[in-house]
C-alpha positions as CSV (number, residue, x, y, z in Angstrom):
1,M,23.4,-8.1,5.7
2,K,21.2,-8.4,8.5
3,R,17.7,-9.4,8.4
4,Y,14.6,-8.3,10.3
5,S,11.1,-9.9,10.5
6,A,8.6,-8.9,12.6
7,F,5.9,-10.8,14.1
8,I,2.4,-10.0,16.1
9,V,-0.8,-11.2,16.8
10,S,-4.2,-9.4,16.7
11,F,-3.9,-5.9,15.5
12,T,-5.9,-5.0,13.0
13,V,-7.3,-1.8,10.5
14,I,-7.5,0.7,9.3
15,I,-7.5,3.3,6.1
16,I,-8.9,6.7,5.1
17,T,-11.4,8.8,5.1
18,A,-13.6,10.9,2.8
19,L,-12.4,14.7,3.0
20,A,-14.4,18.0,1.7
21,V,-12.7,20.4,0.5
22,N,-14.1,23.7,0.4
23,G,-17.5,21.7,-0.4
24,C,-15.7,19.7,-3.7
25,K,-16.5,16.3,-4.3
26,D,-14.0,13.9,-2.8
27,P,-11.2,13.9,-5.2
28,F,-10.6,9.5,-4.6
29,D,-14.5,8.9,-4.7
30,I,-14.6,7.4,-1.7
31,N,-17.8,6.9,0.0
32,E,-18.4,7.5,3.9
33,P,-18.4,4.3,5.9
34,Q,-21.3,2.2,5.5
35,S,-20.9,-0.1,8.3
36,V,-19.5,1.2,12.1
37,N,-19.4,-1.0,15.4
38,S,-20.5,1.5,17.4
39,S,-19.9,5.3,18.8
40,E,-16.3,4.4,20.4
41,T,-15.4,2.3,17.5
42,Q,-16.1,5.8,15.2
43,K,-14.0,7.8,17.5
44,F,-11.1,5.2,16.6
45,M,-11.7,5.1,13.1
46,K,-11.2,8.9,13.1
47,I,-7.8,8.7,14.7
48,A,-6.6,6.3,12.5
49,E,-8.4,8.2,9.4
50,S,-5.9,11.3,11.2
51,S,-3.0,9.2,11.0
52,S,-0.7,9.7,7.9
53,S,0.5,6.7,8.2
54,V,-2.6,5.0,7.7
55,N,-4.1,7.4,5.1
56,S,-1.3,7.5,2.6
57,F,-2.4,3.9,1.6
58,T,-5.5,5.1,-0.7
59,P,-3.5,7.8,-2.8
60,N,-1.2,4.9,-3.8
61,Y,-4.4,2.4,-4.8
62,N,-6.8,5.0,-5.9
63,E,-4.3,6.0,-9.2
64,E,-7.3,7.3,-10.4
65,Q,-6.3,7.2,-14.6
66,A,-4.3,5.4,-16.7
67,M,0.1,5.4,-15.8
68,A,2.8,5.5,-18.2
69,L,4.2,2.4,-18.6
70,A,6.4,1.9,-21.8
71,G,7.5,-1.6,-23.3
72,A,5.2,-3.8,-26.0
73,L,3.2,-6.2,-23.1
74,G,0.4,-7.6,-25.4
75,K,-0.1,-9.8,-27.9
76,N,-2.1,-7.6,-30.2
77,L,-3.0,-5.5,-27.9
78,Y,0.4,-2.8,-26.8
79,P,-0.5,-1.1,-23.2
80,I,1.1,2.1,-23.1
81,R,-0.6,3.7,-20.0
82,I,-2.5,1.4,-17.1
83,G,-4.0,2.5,-13.8
84,Q,-6.5,1.4,-11.8
85,K,-8.9,4.0,-10.3
86,M,-10.5,2.5,-6.9
87,K,-13.9,3.6,-4.8
88,L,-13.8,3.1,-1.2
89,V,-17.8,1.4,-1.1
90,D,-17.5,-0.2,2.2
91,K,-15.6,-0.5,5.4
92,S,-16.0,-2.1,8.8
93,L,-13.5,-1.7,12.0
94,T,-13.8,-4.5,14.9
95,L,-11.9,-3.2,17.8
96,V,-10.1,-4.8,21.2
97,K,-9.5,-2.4,24.0
98,D,-8.1,-2.7,27.1
99,S,-7.0,0.5,29.2
100,T,-3.9,1.5,27.6
101,T,-3.7,-0.4,23.9
102,A,-6.8,-1.1,21.6
103,T,-6.0,-3.0,18.1
104,G,-8.4,-3.1,15.6
105,T,-8.8,-4.6,12.1
106,L,-10.6,-3.1,9.4
107,V,-11.5,-4.4,6.5
108,Q,-12.2,-2.3,3.4
109,K,-14.1,-2.6,-0.2
110,F,-13.6,-0.9,-3.2
111,D,-15.0,-1.3,-6.7
112,G,-12.3,-1.0,-8.9
113,Q,-11.7,0.4,-13.2
114,L,-8.8,-1.0,-14.5
115,I,-7.8,1.5,-17.5
116,I,-5.3,-0.1,-20.0
117,Q,-4.9,2.3,-23.1
118,G,-2.9,1.4,-25.8
119,S,-2.8,0.6,-29.9
120,F,-3.5,-2.8,-31.7
121,Q,-0.6,-1.8,-34.2
122,E,2.7,-2.3,-32.8
123,P,4.4,1.8,-32.1
124,T,7.3,2.0,-33.8
125,I,7.9,6.3,-32.7
126,G,6.9,8.1,-29.5
127,M,4.6,5.1,-27.8
128,N,2.4,8.2,-26.2
129,S,1.6,9.4,-29.4
130,H,-0.2,5.9,-30.4
131,V,-2.7,5.4,-28.1
132,D,-5.8,4.5,-30.4
133,T,-7.4,2.2,-27.8
134,T,-9.3,2.4,-24.2
135,I,-9.9,-0.9,-22.7
136,T,-11.7,-0.4,-19.2
137,K,-12.7,-3.5,-16.8
138,N,-14.7,-3.7,-13.9
139,F,-14.0,-5.4,-10.4
140,S,-14.2,-5.7,-6.7
141,T,-11.7,-6.0,-3.8
142,T,-11.4,-6.4,-0.3
143,V,-8.1,-4.8,1.9
144,T,-7.2,-6.1,5.3
145,R,-5.1,-3.8,7.8
146,K,-4.4,-4.1,11.2
147,I,-3.5,-1.1,13.6
148,Q,-2.4,-0.7,17.4
149,F,-3.6,2.5,19.2
150,K,-1.7,3.4,22.6
151,K,-3.4,5.9,25.4
152,I,-1.5,9.0,25.8
153,A,-3.6,11.1,28.0
154,N,-6.7,10.9,29.9
155,S,-9.0,14.1,29.5
156,G,-12.2,11.6,28.8
157,N,-12.4,12.2,25.3
158,D,-11.3,9.5,23.0
159,T,-10.3,11.0,20.2
160,I,-7.3,13.0,22.2
161,D,-6.6,10.5,24.5
162,W,-5.6,8.1,21.6
163,K,-2.9,8.1,19.3
164,V,-1.8,5.1,16.4
165,N,1.0,3.3,17.5
166,A,1.7,0.9,15.0
167,V,0.5,0.0,11.6
168,S,0.6,-3.2,9.8
169,L,0.7,-3.4,5.6
170,S,-2.2,-3.7,3.8
171,S,-3.4,-6.8,2.0
172,G,-6.0,-8.0,-0.2
173,G,-7.7,-8.4,-4.2
174,T,-9.7,-9.8,-6.2
175,A,-11.2,-13.5,-5.7
176,G,-9.0,-16.2,-7.5
177,D,-5.9,-18.3,-7.2
178,N,-3.8,-17.4,-10.1
179,I,-1.2,-15.5,-8.3
180,Q,0.0,-14.6,-5.0
181,I,2.4,-12.7,-3.5
182,V,4.2,-14.4,-1.0
183,K,7.4,-12.0,0.1
184,L,8.5,-8.5,0.0
185,I,12.1,-8.1,1.0
186,L,13.1,-4.4,1.1
187,T,17.3,-3.4,0.6
188,T,18.5,0.1,1.8
189,Q,21.7,0.9,0.2
190,D,23.7,-0.4,3.1
191,G,22.3,-4.1,3.0
192,T,19.9,-4.2,5.6
193,E,16.9,-5.9,4.9
194,V,13.5,-6.3,5.8
195,V,11.8,-9.7,5.3
196,I,8.1,-9.4,5.4
197,D,6.1,-13.1,4.3
198,D,2.8,-12.2,6.5
199,P,1.4,-8.6,5.8
200,N,-1.3,-8.8,8.7
201,T,1.5,-9.8,11.5
202,F,3.8,-7.3,10.6
203,F,4.0,-4.0,12.3
204,F,5.8,-0.9,11.8
205,K,5.8,1.9,14.2
206,A,4.2,5.3,13.3
207,G,5.9,7.4,15.5
208,K,5.2,10.9,16.2
209,E,2.6,12.9,13.8
210,K,0.4,15.5,13.5
211,K,-2.5,15.3,11.7
212,Y,-2.5,17.1,8.0
213,K,0.5,18.8,7.8
214,D,2.2,20.1,5.2
215,H,5.8,19.2,4.0
216,D,7.5,21.9,6.3
217,E,5.6,21.2,8.9
218,D,6.3,17.5,9.1
219,E,10.2,18.0,8.3
220,E,10.5,20.2,11.0
221,E,8.9,17.7,13.2
222,E,10.9,14.7,11.5
223,M,13.9,16.5,12.7
224,D,12.7,16.3,16.5
225,D,11.3,12.3,16.6
226,N,13.8,10.4,18.0
227,D,11.5,7.4,18.4
228,N,12.2,6.0,14.5
229,H,15.6,6.1,14.4
230,G,16.7,2.7,12.3
231,F,15.5,-0.5,14.1
232,E,15.7,-0.7,17.1
233,A,15.0,-4.1,19.9
234,G,12.5,-5.9,19.5
235,F,9.9,-6.2,22.8
236,S,7.1,-8.6,23.9
237,I,3.5,-8.4,23.6
238,G,1.4,-11.3,24.9
239,E,2.9,-14.8,23.2
240,H,4.4,-12.9,20.0
241,G,7.5,-10.7,20.3
242,W,7.8,-8.0,17.4
243,K,10.3,-5.2,16.7
244,N,10.1,-1.8,16.5
245,L,10.4,-1.8,13.2
246,L,10.2,1.7,12.1
247,T,11.1,2.4,8.2
248,W,12.5,5.5,7.3
249,Y,14.6,6.6,5.0
250,R,16.3,9.9,3.6
251,K,15.1,11.7,1.0
252,N,16.5,10.9,-2.5
253,Q,17.6,7.3,-1.8
254,P,17.5,4.0,-3.2
255,I,15.7,1.8,-2.3
256,K,15.6,-2.1,-3.6
257,L,12.1,-4.2,-3.7
258,T,12.2,-7.7,-4.3
259,V,8.4,-9.0,-4.6
260,E,8.3,-13.3,-4.6
261,I,5.4,-14.4,-6.6
262,L,3.3,-17.4,-7.3
263,S,1.9,-18.0,-10.6
264,R,-0.1,-20.3,-12.1
265,S,1.4,-18.7,-15.5
266,A,4.8,-19.4,-16.7
267,D,4.7,-16.1,-19.2
268,P,6.1,-12.8,-16.9
269,D,3.6,-11.4,-14.7
270,F,2.1,-7.4,-14.7
271,I,3.7,-6.6,-11.0
272,T,3.9,-2.4,-10.4
273,V,4.9,-0.7,-7.3
274,T,2.9,2.6,-7.1
275,Y,4.5,5.2,-4.2
276,G,5.0,8.9,-3.6
277,A,1.7,10.4,-3.2
278,M,0.1,12.4,-0.7
279,M,-3.6,12.6,0.1
280,Y,-4.7,14.3,-3.3
281,G,-2.3,12.0,-5.0
282,N,0.4,14.8,-6.0
283,S,4.0,13.0,-6.9
284,R,2.3,9.8,-7.8
285,S,4.8,7.4,-9.0
286,K,4.6,3.7,-11.2
287,E,7.5,1.3,-11.8
288,K,7.0,-1.7,-13.4
289,F,9.4,-4.5,-12.2
290,N,11.7,-6.7,-13.7
291,L,11.6,-10.3,-13.5
292,V,15.0,-12.2,-12.7
293,S,14.6,-15.6,-12.3
294,S,11.4,-18.4,-12.5
295,N,11.2,-22.1,-11.3
296,Q,8.4,-24.3,-11.5
297,E,7.0,-25.7,-8.1
298,G,4.2,-28.5,-9.3
299,S,1.5,-26.0,-11.2
300,Y,2.8,-23.3,-10.1
301,Y,5.5,-21.2,-10.9
302,R,7.5,-18.9,-8.0
303,K,8.9,-15.8,-9.5
304,I,11.6,-13.2,-8.1
305,Y,10.9,-9.9,-9.7
306,E,13.1,-6.3,-8.7
307,R,13.0,-3.1,-8.8
308,K,14.6,-0.1,-7.6
309,L,13.1,2.7,-6.1
310,Y,14.0,6.7,-5.0
311,T,12.2,8.3,-2.5
312,H,10.9,11.7,-2.8
313,S,12.8,15.2,-2.5
314,F,10.5,16.0,0.8
315,A,9.7,14.4,4.3
316,A,6.5,12.7,4.7
317,R,4.7,9.4,5.8
318,M,3.8,7.5,2.5
319,H,2.9,4.1,1.2
320,A,4.4,2.2,-1.4
321,V,1.6,-0.3,-3.0
322,V,2.5,-3.7,-4.8
323,N,-0.1,-4.7,-7.3
324,A,-0.1,-8.4,-9.5
325,L,-2.0,-9.1,-11.9
326,P,-2.0,-12.6,-14.0
327,R,-0.1,-11.5,-17.7
328,N,-3.5,-12.3,-19.5
329,V,-5.5,-9.3,-17.6
330,V,-3.2,-6.9,-19.3
331,Y,-2.6,-8.7,-22.7
332,D,-6.1,-10.6,-23.5
333,T,-9.3,-7.8,-23.5
334,D,-11.2,-10.8,-22.8
335,T,-10.0,-11.8,-19.4
336,S,-11.0,-10.8,-16.3
337,V,-9.4,-8.7,-13.7
338,E,-7.2,-10.9,-11.1
339,E,-5.0,-8.8,-8.9
340,K,-3.3,-9.1,-5.3
341,T,-2.1,-6.1,-3.3
342,W,0.1,-5.3,-0.8
343,G,0.7,-1.9,0.6
344,I,4.0,-1.1,2.1
345,P,4.2,1.9,5.0
346,Y,7.3,4.0,5.2
347,R,8.4,7.2,5.9
348,V,10.9,9.5,4.3
349,K,13.2,12.0,6.7
């Protein structure tokens, strides 16, 4: 098997915007940013928010409602559908810029609701017909991402002259140290692996993209997008080298996702991945990981979880958002929410 890891220094940034469509309320309940650094920063915020490599994170982080997950997950509570509704309440972009490149750090703050729909009686036939209880838990998270911008023209208008060149994984979550995501491995059908153990220093190249294009336009463009074919040779930036990691997958392709977790609980944790959603939440899927191994290391348990995913049948830039929660957050109605999140950008061609 091949292994590719990539590291870089000081890139950072952004994510999503609140769009108004026909005067309607934003479908993700996302507010306008409360803090921006300058008029120049606002321009770069606009550039990033128009990039589907960036803005596809939020519709997979904000699941809007409880989503179906079969299985008896709690002691006396049997969750049937679980989801989270996330509201972006603030974001700030820190920008460092020279004549040809710019890097930024985006820190986003979300208010969330974990929604658990289930029953206190063990279902026997047709789990979806036995929902008699809905539990809502409020929580707050902070998510950080880094982004590299590249200058491509000299018109004097930053929104035209600059583009998103590369994006890191998003990472963050609530306070607390009961659970941590320490590593992700993406394995393609041919055995190629991408190993990620530092989400904010691991970058994926954005490639060519148009703003707010539909699936057909995206598919036609991908045919000519020769800057994103597989894993290219690395190059150096400053003191740190990094690879042009151009993670893309064919339509309907199986991908194995492996997650390494450190948890204080000996019991299986609640690890899920939500993926495939576009700007307005279409085609969103949610899967629960399977525990494959667990070994105690001091006060923690190092656990390996796996799940096989299938890419969607249309070309697009997307995110797969991994959420890790301790067992009792879902099992115990009185346990407050602790959650850790990594968001993985990828492309389907």
